[in-house]
C-alpha positions in Angstrom: -39.7 -22.5 -12.9 -42.6 -24.0 -10.9 -44.6 -27.3 -11.3 -47.8 -26.9 -13.5 -50.9 -26.6 -11.4 -52.3 -29.9 -12.5 -49.1 -31.8 -11.4 -49.4 -30.3 -8.1 -49.9 -33.7 -6.2 -47.9 -36.4 -4.7 -44.2 -35.3 -4.5 -45.1 -31.6 -5.4 -47.8 -31.3 -3.0 -45.7 -29.8 -0.3 -45.0 -26.5 -2.3 -46.6 -25.0 -5.3 -43.0 -23.5 -6.2 -40.0 -26.0 -6.9 -36.9 -24.3 -7.8 -34.6 -25.9 -10.5 -31.1 -24.2 -11.2 -29.5 -26.0 -14.0 -25.5 -25.7 -13.5 -23.7 -24.2 -16.6 -26.4 -25.0 -19.0 -27.4 -22.8 -21.9 -31.0 -21.8 -22.2 -31.9 -23.3 -25.3 -35.4 -24.1 -27.0 -35.0 -27.9 -26.7 -34.5 -27.7 -22.9 -37.4 -25.3 -22.6 -39.7 -28.0 -24.6 -38.3 -30.8 -22.2 -39.3 -28.8 -19.1 -42.6 -27.2 -20.5 -45.0 -30.1 -20.0 -44.0 -30.2 -16.1 -43.3 -26.5 -15.4 -44.8 -23.2 -15.9 -42.0 -20.6 -16.5 -42.6 -17.8 -14.1 -40.7 -14.8 -12.5 -39.7 -15.8 -9.1 -40.5 -12.6 -7.4 -44.1 -12.6 -8.6 -44.6 -16.3 -8.1 -43.4 -16.0 -4.5 -45.6 -13.0 -3.8 -48.5 -14.8 -5.0 -47.5 -18.0 -2.9 -47.3 -15.8 0.2 -50.8 -14.5 -0.3 -52.0 -18.1 -0.4 -50.1 -19.4 2.4 -48.8 -16.7 4.7 -45.5 -17.6 6.6 -45.9 -18.7 10.1 -42.2 -18.0 11.3 -39.5 -15.4 10.4 -36.1 -16.4 9.2 -33.0 -14.7 7.8 -30.8 -16.2 5.2 -27.2 -15.2 4.3 -24.0 -16.4 2.7 -22.1 -18.5 5.1 -19.2 -19.4 2.9 -17.6 -18.6 -0.4 -15.9 -20.6 -3.2 -12.8 -18.8 -3.0 -10.8 -21.1 -0.7 -7.7 -23.3 -1.2 -4.5 -23.2 -3.2 -4.4 -20.2 -5.6 -8.1 -19.1 -4.8 -7.0 -16.4 -2.6 -4.1 -15.6 -5.1 -7.0 -15.2 -7.8 -8.9 -12.7 -5.7 -5.8 -10.7 -5.2 -4.7 -10.9 -8.9 -8.3 -10.1 -10.1 -8.3 -6.8 -8.0 -5.0 -5.8 -9.4 -6.0 -6.6 -12.9 -9.1 -4.6 -12.7 -7.2 -1.5 -11.2 -4.6 -1.7 -13.9 -7.2 -2.0 -16.6 -9.1 1.2 -15.0 -5.8 3.1 -15.0 -5.1 2.2 -18.7 -8.4 3.5 -19.6 -7.8 6.7 -17.6 -4.4 7.5 -19.3 -6.0 6.7 -22.7 -8.7 9.2 -21.9 -6.0 11.8 -21.0 -4.4 11.2 -24.4 -7.8 11.6 -26.2 -8.2 14.9 -24.5 -4.9 16.0 -25.3 -5.6 15.3 -29.1 -3.7 12.2 -29.6 -4.8 9.6 -32.2 -3.9 6.6 -30.0 -6.9 4.3 -29.9 -6.7 1.2 -27.8 -10.3 0.6 -27.0 -10.3 -2.8 -28.5 -7.1 -4.0 -26.6 -8.7 -2.8 -23.3 -12.0 -4.6 -24.1 -10.1 -7.7 -24.8 -8.5 -7.4 -21.2 -11.9 -6.7 -19.6 -13.2 -9.8 -21.4 -10.4 -12.0 -19.9 -11.0 -10.3 -16.5 -14.8 -11.0 -16.4 -14.5 -14.4 -18.0 -12.6 -15.8 -15.1 -14.9 -14.2 -12.3 -17.2 -17.2 -12.9 -17.9 -19.0 -9.7 -16.8 -22.4 -11.0 -13.3 -20.8 -11.7 -13.1 -19.9 -8.0 -14.3 -23.2 -6.8 -11.8 -25.0 -4.6 -11.5 -28.4 -6.8 -10.5 -26.8 -10.1 -6.9 -25.8 -9.2 -5.7 -26.1 -12.8 -8.5 -23.9 -14.2 -7.9 -21.2 -11.4 -3.9 -21.4 -12.1 -5.0 -20.7 -15.9 -7.0 -17.6 -14.6 -4.1 -16.3 -12.6 -1.8 -16.4 -15.5 -4.4 -14.9 -17.8 -4.8 -12.0 -15.2 -1.1 -11.4 -14.8 -0.6 -11.2 -18.7 -3.6 -8.8 -18.7 -1.7 -6.5 -16.2 1.2 -6.5 -18.5 -0.9 -5.5 -21.4 -2.5 -2.8 -19.3 1.0 -1.4 -18.5 2.0 -1.6 -22.1 -1.1 0.5 -23.2 -0.4 3.1 -20.2 3.2 3.4 -21.5 1.9 4.1 -25.1 -0.5 6.5 -24.0 1.9 8.3 -21.5 4.5 8.9 -24.2 2.0 11.1 -26.1 1.8 13.4 -23.1 5.0 13.7 -21.5 8.4 15.0 -23.0 11.4 12.6 -22.9 13.7 13.3 -20.2 15.6 10.7 -18.2 16.4 13.2 -15.5 12.7 13.4 -14.6 10.0 10.8 -13.4 6.5 11.3 -14.2 3.6 10.0 -12.1 0.3 9.5 -13.5 -3.0 9.7 -11.4 -6.1 8.2 -13.0 -8.5 9.4 -10.2 -10.7 12.4 -11.0 -9.4 14.4 -7.9 -5.8 15.6 -6.9 -4.2 13.5 -4.2 -1.2 12.7 -2.2 -0.1 9.2 -3.4 2.2 6.4 -2.5 4.8 5.7 -4.9 7.1 2.3 -4.5 10.2 1.5 -6.6 12.8 -1.0 -6.9 16.2 0.4 -6.6 17.7 3.9 -6.0 15.9 6.3 -8.5 13.0 7.9 -7.0 11.1 11.3 -7.4 12.4 14.0 -5.7 10.9 14.6 -2.3 10.6 12.4 1.1 11.6 8.9 0.1 12.8 6.1 2.4 14.8 2.8 1.4 14.7 -0.5 3.1 16.8 -3.0 1.4 16.3 -2.9 -2.4 13.0 -1.1 -2.2 12.2 2.6 -2.0 8.8 4.3 -1.1 7.5 7.7 -0.4 4.7 10.3 -1.3 4.1 12.7 -4.0 1.3 15.2 -4.8 -0.4 14.7 -8.2 -3.2 16.5 -9.9 -6.6 15.3 -10.7 -6.8 13.1 -13.7 -3.4 13.8 -15.0 0.4 13.7 -14.2 3.3 15.6 -12.6 7.0 15.1 -12.9 9.9 15.3 -10.3 13.6 15.5 -10.8 15.1 12.0 -10.3 16.6 11.6 -6.7 17.6 9.2 -4.2 16.1 7.8 -1.1 17.3 8.0 2.4 18.3 4.8 4.0 16.3 3.6 6.9 17.9 3.4 10.4 17.8 0.3 12.4 16.8 1.0 16.1 15.8 -1.1 19.1 12.1 -1.7 19.1 10.4 1.1 21.2 7.3 0.6 23.4 5.4 3.0 21.7 5.6 5.4 18.5 3.7 8.6 17.7 2.9 9.7 14.3 0.9 12.7 13.0 -2.2 11.0 13.1 -2.0 8.1 15.5 0.0 6.3 18.2 1.0 2.4 18.4 2.0 0.6 21.5 3.9 -2.5 20.7 4.1 -6.1 22.3 7.6 -7.3 23.2 7.5 -9.2 19.8 6.2 -6.3 17.6 2.6 -6.9 17.3 0.2 -4.1 18.2 -1.0 -3.8 21.9 -2.8 -0.5 21.4 -3.7 2.1 18.7 -4.6 5.5 19.9 -6.0 8.5 18.2 -5.9 11.6 20.4 -6.9 10.0 23.9 -9.1 7.2 22.3 -7.9 3.6 22.5 -9.1 1.7 19.3 -8.0 -1.8 20.4 -9.4 -4.0 23.1 -6.9 -5.8 25.3 -7.6 -9.4 26.0 -7.8 -12.5 23.5 -6.0 -10.9 20.5 -3.2 -8.5 19.7 -3.5 -6.4 16.6 -2.1 -8.0 13.6 -2.1 -11.5 15.3 -2.4 -14.3 12.8 -4.1 -17.5 14.0 -5.2 -20.9 12.5 -6.0 -24.5 13.3 -3.4 -26.9 12.0 -3.0 -30.7 12.7 -5.9 -30.0 15.5 -3.7 -27.4 17.3 -4.2 -23.6 17.4 -1.0 -21.8 16.2 -0.3 -18.1 16.2 2.5 -15.6 15.1 2.8 -14.1 18.6 6.5 -15.2 18.9 8.8 -13.7 16.4 12.0 -12.2 15.5 11.6 -8.4 15.3 13.6 -5.6 13.7 12.7 -1.9 14.0 13.6 0.9 11.5 12.9 4.5 11.3 13.2 6.9 8.3 11.7 10.2 6.9 8.5 8.4 5.7 7.7 5.6 8.1 8.7 3.6 11.2 9.0 0.0 9.9 8.6 -3.2 12.0 9.8 -6.5 10.3 8.7 -9.8 12.0 9.9 -13.4 11.2 7.3 -15.8 12.6 5.9 -19.2 11.8 2.4 -20.7 11.9 3.3 -24.2 13.1 6.0 -25.2 10.4 4.7 -22.4 7.9 7.2 -19.6 7.7 5.8 -16.1 8.0 7.7 -12.8 7.1 5.8 -9.6 8.1 6.4 -6.0 7.5 4.4 -3.1 8.9 4.9 0.5 7.7 3.7 3.1 10.0 3.6 6.4 8.0 4.6 9.4 10.0 2.4 12.0 8.1 -0.1 10.0 6.4 -3.1 8.6 8.2 -2.5 4.8 7.2 -0.5 1.8 8.3 0.6 -0.6 5.5 1.1 -4.5 6.3 2.7 -6.9 4.0 2.6 -10.5 4.9 4.3 -13.4 3.1 3.4 -17.0 3.8 5.7 -19.9 2.4 3.6 -22.9 2.1 4.8 -26.3 1.2 1.7 -28.9 0.9 0.0 -27.6 4.1 -3.4 -28.2 5.3 -4.8 -25.4 7.4 -8.2 -25.2 9.0 -11.6 -26.6 8.4 -13.5 -25.7 5.3 -16.7 -24.9 6.9 -15.4 -23.0 9.8 -13.9 -19.5 8.7 -12.2 -19.2 12.3 -10.0 -22.3 11.8 -8.5 -20.9 8.8 -5.5 -18.5 8.6 -7.1 -15.2 9.9 -5.5 -11.9 10.5 -7.1 -10.2 13.7 -7.7 -6.7 15.1 -9.7 -6.6 18.3 -11.6 -3.1 18.4 -13.5 -1.6 21.3 -16.6 -1.0 19.0 -19.5 -3.0 17.8 -20.8 -1.0 15.0 -19.7 -2.4 11.8 -19.9 -0.8 8.3 -18.3 -2.0 4.9 -18.2 -0.8 1.3 -20.0 -2.4 -1.5 -19.9 -1.7 -5.3 -21.2 1.9 -5.6 -21.7 2.6 -1.9 -21.3 1.2 1.7 -23.8 -0.3 4.1 -24.1 -1.0 7.7 -23.3 -4.6 8.4 -23.8 -7.0 11.2 -21.5 -9.1 13.5 -21.3 -13.0 13.4 -21.7 -12.9 9.6 -19.5 -13.5 6.7 -18.7 -10.1 5.2 -17.4 -9.5 1.6 -16.3 -5.9 1.4 -15.1 -4.7 -1.8 -12.3 -2.6 -0.3 -12.9 -1.6 3.5 -14.6 -2.7 6.8 -15.0 -0.3 9.9 -15.4 -1.3 13.5 -14.6 0.5 16.7 -12.8 3.4 14.9 -10.7 1.4 12.8 -10.8 0.9 9.0 -9.3 -2.3 7.7 -8.5 -2.1 3.8 -8.3 -5.5 2.2 -6.3 -5.8 -1.1 -8.0 -8.7 -2.6 -8.6 -10.8 0.5 -12.1 -9.8 0.7 -13.5 -12.5 3.2 -14.1 -11.0 6.7 -16.2 -11.5 9.9 -16.5 -9.5 13.1 -17.3 -10.9 16.4 -17.6 -8.8 19.7 -15.7 -6.0 18.1 -12.8 -8.3 16.7 -12.4 -7.8 13.0 -11.1 -11.0 11.3 -9.9 -11.3 7.7 -9.7 -14.8 6.2 -6.6 -15.1 4.1 -6.1 -19.0 3.5 -7.3 -22.5 3.8 -6.0 -25.7 2.5 -6.9 -29.2 2.9 -7.2 -32.6 1.0 -10.2 -34.1 2.5 -13.2 -32.2 0.9 -15.6 -32.5 -1.6 -19.1 -31.2 -1.9 -20.2 -33.8 -4.3 -22.5 -36.5 -2.9 -23.1 -38.8 -5.7 -21.6 -42.4 -5.8 -19.3 -41.8 -8.8 -17.6 -38.8 -7.5 -14.5 -41.2 -5.9 -13.9 -42.2 -9.6 -13.4 -38.5 -10.8 -10.4 -36.5 -10.9 -9.2 -35.8 -7.3 -7.4 -32.2 -6.9 -4.6 -31.6 -4.4 -6.1 -28.8 -2.4 -3.4 -28.4 0.0 -1.3 -24.9 0.1 1.8 -24.4 -1.9 4.2 -21.7 -2.8 4.9 -18.1 -1.5 1.7 -16.2 -1.1 1.8 -12.5 -0.3 -1.0 -10.4 1.1 -1.4 -6.7 1.9 -3.8 -4.7 3.7 -3.9 -1.2 5.1 -5.3 0.2 8.5 -6.8 3.7 8.9 -7.3 4.7 12.5 -10.3 7.2 12.1 -12.4 7.2 15.4 -16.2 8.1 14.6 -17.6 6.5 11.6 -17.4 8.9 8.5 -18.3 6.9 5.5 -17.7 9.5 2.8 -14.1 10.4 4.3 -13.4 6.9 4.3 -14.4 6.2 0.6 -12.1 9.3 -0.4 -9.1 8.4 1.9 -9.1 4.7 0.9 -9.4 5.4 -2.7 -6.3 8.0 -2.6 -4.1 5.6 -0.7 -5.0 2.4 -2.9 -5.6 3.4 -6.3 -2.6 2.5 -8.4 -0.2 5.1 -10.3 1.8 4.7 -13.4 5.5 5.8 -13.1 7.7 6.5 -16.1 10.5 8.6 -16.9 9.5 11.9 -18.6 8.8 15.5 -17.7 5.5 17.7 -17.8 2.4 18.4 -15.7 -1.2 18.5 -16.7 -4.6 17.8 -15.3 -7.1 16.5 -18.1 -10.4 15.9 -16.0 -11.5 16.7 -12.4 -14.9 15.7 -10.9 -16.9 18.8 -10.4 -18.0 17.8 -6.8 -15.9 16.3 -3.9 -18.9 14.0 -3.2 -18.8 12.6 -6.5 -16.8 9.1 -6.5 -15.6 8.5 -9.9 -14.6 5.0 -10.3 -13.7 4.7 -14.0 -12.9 7.2 -16.7 -13.1 5.7 -20.3 -13.6 6.5 -23.8 -17.2 5.9 -25.2 -18.9 6.9 -28.4 -15.9 9.3 -29.4 -16.0 11.1 -26.0 -14.4 10.6 -22.6 -17.0 9.5 -19.9 -17.0 9.1 -16.3 -18.6 6.4 -14.3 -19.2 6.5 -10.3 -21.7 7.5 -7.6 -22.6 10.3 -5.5 -21.7 10.1 -1.7 -24.9 10.7 0.5 -25.3 14.0 2.1 -27.9 13.0 4.7 -28.4 9.9 6.9 -31.6 9.3 5.0 -29.7 8.3 1.9 -26.8 6.8 3.8 -27.5 3.0 3.1 -29.8 2.9 -0.1 -30.7 4.5 -3.2 -27.4 5.4 -4.2 -27.1 7.9 -7.3 -25.1 6.2 -9.9 -23.8 8.1 -12.9 -22.4 7.3 -16.1 -22.0 10.1 -18.7 -19.6 12.4 -20.5 -16.9 14.0 -18.6 -17.9 17.5 -19.7 -20.9 17.5 -17.5 -19.0 16.5 -14.4 -15.5 18.0 -14.7 -14.3 21.4 -13.4 -12.4 23.6 -15.6 -9.2 22.1 -16.8 -6.0 23.5 -15.8 
């Protein structure tokens, strides 16, 4: 809206455009009638263009988002749960699409639509705002319930496709390309192949067809062997040098070092608590080896906050997986406006060129800016893959991932009555578990990163049963299919085309959404 020309005097004289963004107000006729005498309703882009012609700018400025709403107790958890809920709903759609292509009459479109309704409803910015902890808790609970419903739908559709056999484990892959995927299980029963066990948990990798499933005879995992922490480990794809307490001094590909020595170690966690800087450099450390991975377990603390860390260095896959658990008890951490004072995970790379993915593509980014990659961020030969903690920044090659803030002395409200309103406890509580992956890659290759990250992080559905079949497969390796779903009685694929030239690398992405028959290869 802009002030009507005849009212462009007095308080309005400084500008012909005055913006008003009513917060959470429906656009209704009586409100339009109320504003109409004082404002003209215009399209901002057109009105701004007209204004610039009349009054050319005298200086240049750049604007960008400096902080986000998702800070504080359960806010980071909300981001993580939202990511898992979206991935579960997408996989449920994919397995239902497989069932339809197999001729099944199972139709769960309405149920999946209801799940998506809840996911999207709670993506509102005021749900993520720091001061509505009760609303965020409700959102987290709804997202968890949605994941349970998605798994129930997967199970129902999968039963239409597999033969019942308790001696086999079937693994369903929703991606439209074949892949080698990570499978994790509680207990002893795992698919036959290379699987490793530590404590009550087993993990390993299996090969699955595109848009389908494969089954494997039930087997058991090999136990991990505890050993002294070595100075260095070497895998098929990378080598890692450790500090005395198990953090990463160096990550190497071939002869190229990816980490910069100095201020930070790889995997260092740092924060400002009670006006003192604390970190996780000192820790009790355990080291294990097995068929699948080298494992480093660390028990550390940030001030009085217990921190448990686990790093899986896969021996044949190009990734490192990190699992970090914080045990909060009413803790205040950092300054809300300063991201580097919050709990951050650091990796000091040797590079300065920064790239990150966005919905349906990737872009070149800048240092010293808040970055919000959907999945991954690249700098200095290292790819940092978040699993819901998508607030990052890079400075002088140092990748930082913001994972937590907590405080009880903040409000952005400035009116006099705010002190009389409900005051929320914004300190950190409970156990919070984050995950991230690292991919040492060397030179930037955006298309490869997209494919590798997707193959590593996309979830699978695991159930007892026997069989193997591929139902859909993208026709081009440079097509990234982000969703396979039923629409208008057909199975559709949605996604984007990866660029083939530098000219199209950062803009004008070709997004598609159409029947799978126009994209898939011949079905197996």
